[in-house]
N, C-alpha and C positions, 0 to 999 in steps of 0.2 A: 612786401606786400605778403608778408606771410600768414599775418591776420586774415587780408582780403582769401588768400588762398586756400585755408581753413574752410573760414566760410559758403565759400562760390561749391570746395568740393563737397558739400554735403547733399547738391542737387542731383535728382537721377533721371532728371530730363522725363517725367512720368507723365505730363499733361495734364494734371487735376490741377492744379492753377490758370489755366487761360481761361476758364469758365469766370473765375472773378475778380479777372482784370478789368479795370474801366477802359484802358486805351486800347487793352486786345481787341474787347468786344467792340472799338467804334471802328478801330486799323484793319485787324485782321492778318495785320501783320506781326510776322513773330519777331522783330525785334522790337515791338512794341510790347513783348508778355514778358514774366517776370523770369521764363524758362532762356530765352531768349536776351535778354539784359543781362542775365548771369553768363551765358557764352560767352558776350563781349568783355564783361567783366573777367573773364579767363583770357580772353587773348589779349587784352589788355597788359596784362599783368607779362605777357610775351613781349609785348611790341607798346608798352606807353608810348613814343612820337607819334609810332602809325597810324592807333588807333586810338587816339586823342579824339578827335571832333568824332568820328563817330558813336565813340562812346558818350562823349558829352549830351550827344542830338537824342537817342537813346531814351538816356538817364532825366535828358530835360523835360523828358511828356511825361513822363512819371509822375502823380499825382500824392506817393508816400503813403496811401491807404490803407497798406499794408492786409488787403484783403488774401491775397496770394498765403500766407504765410496759416490760417488754417484751415486754407485747403490742403497742405500740403503735410505728403504722410512721411518725410525724411526730416520735418521739422526745421527747415531751410528760413532761418532769420534775416530774411530778404531787407527788410528796416534797417539792418549794421548793416549787409552789402553795401544799400544805397548810399550810406552815409560814407564810407569808407569808399566809395569809389568817387561819389560828390569831393571829396578834403581831395584823393590824391592827386583829381585830376585839374582840381583847382589851383594844392600844389606846383600839376608839373605847368602849365601857362606861363608863358611870360609877364613880366607885370605891368605891361598895357596893356594887358589883356583881362587880368583879373577882375572880379568882382569890386565895383567902386561903388555903387549904388547902394547896398546894406548898410555905409558907413552914414549915408544919408536917412533911408526911412526909420531906421533905430531910434533915431535922434527924435524925440517929441515932437522938441518943437521946429527943428530944422519938418519935419514933416510936416507939419500943421502949415509953414510956411508956403510950401509944393502944391498941398491942399488949396488953401486959398487964391495961390497965382492960376489954377487951373478957370481963375471966372476970364483970364486973359486971352486964352487959347482963343480958334474958331468954332466957330456956336456949333457947330456938328462933334467936333471934340469934348468942345466946354458940357454941353448933355451928356455924354458919355458918360463921361469922370465926373460930372455930378452925382449922377447914379449912385456911383464906385465912393466918394468922398464925402459922401453929407449923411453918413451913417442909418441910408435911408432900406437901411436890410428887415426884409419882414419878420426876424428872429424878433431882431431888437424891439419894434415898434410893437410886435406882439408881447413880450415880453413886460412893456413898459406900460401896458394898458392892462396885460394882471394885475402889479406891483404897485398902479398907481396909488392905490388907494393906502400906499403903507409911506409914504413919503414923511408923514409928520410923525412919525414913532421915535418914542426918543432912545438914547441910544439904553443899553440894561444897567445895570445897578452898577457901580465900584466893586473891582475884584470876580466881575464872569468873563466868561470866557472869549474870547477876542481871536478874529482873522486875519493873515496878511493878505490883500488881495492887490496879486503884484499888474500894475494898470497896463502894460506895454505901451509897447510906440503905437501899434496897429492900430488895432483895438481900441486906444484913450483917443482916437482921432478918429477913429472911421465910424465906430460903433460903440459911443459913451453911452446912449440907452442900454446898453446890455451892462456894464458895470452899475448903472444906478439901477435897473432889477434884479444885480446881483447885492450888492451892497443892500438895498430892504429888504430882501429874503434873509440874506445872515441875521439883519436886524431882528425880525421877524421871527426866528430861530429862536434869540436869546441871545448873540454874541453879540462885542464891539469888530468893528474893521477896521484895519488902520493899512492906506495905503503905503503900497513899495514903490516908487516910481523908477520910469528907467526899460529896458526891454528885457525879454527875459533870454535871448540867443537863439531863441526855434528855428529864425529867419536866417543863422547864420553858421548852426546846424545841419537846415537842410542845403543851404549852398556853400556845404564843403568846408567854414570856414570853423574846424571843431576846439580849436584854444580856445579863438575867443569865445565858441558858445558857452564853453567850459566853466570858464573865468567871468564870463556876463549873470 
């Protein structure tokens, strides 16, 4: 826990981060503020068994926006603290309580099957999940409308530059229209697009599985 100790020691509890934290602004609870979470992280280092549940709950509500970092005069790297705490609390859990769902949603074929299975749920659940699992986000629709006239663009001539697009697991299934718009925009800029299939590891990183995230 030396790395976490070094990171949390930089916080001077000035409170500049409070007004930038969306969860604190909603709840008004110090536990759901950056400096409150940092204080809990310090306590966790001294009593990991006794503090694991309250620390997990506090960090689970963090949206990971890192807005607090821009407001911090001490330069506290809260994003690094967040990932270190999630990793250590995940490791401290017994095997039967560890996060298993990441192994499912990070596999595109399995995620697609789960998405299709949503239609078997009760109507109220199905409607809610349908909005989530059909890629009906306004961002994707707007991008697709903006670039739909570029669908028939030919690939650039041989020898032109190219980019690799990591299609991911969640994005490929929920917002394929965003990927389509991205491809069209890149083609318009004169580049070829090569898709790279698979999960990028972001979900694992945020879920405390750092070694797997780095490997992916």
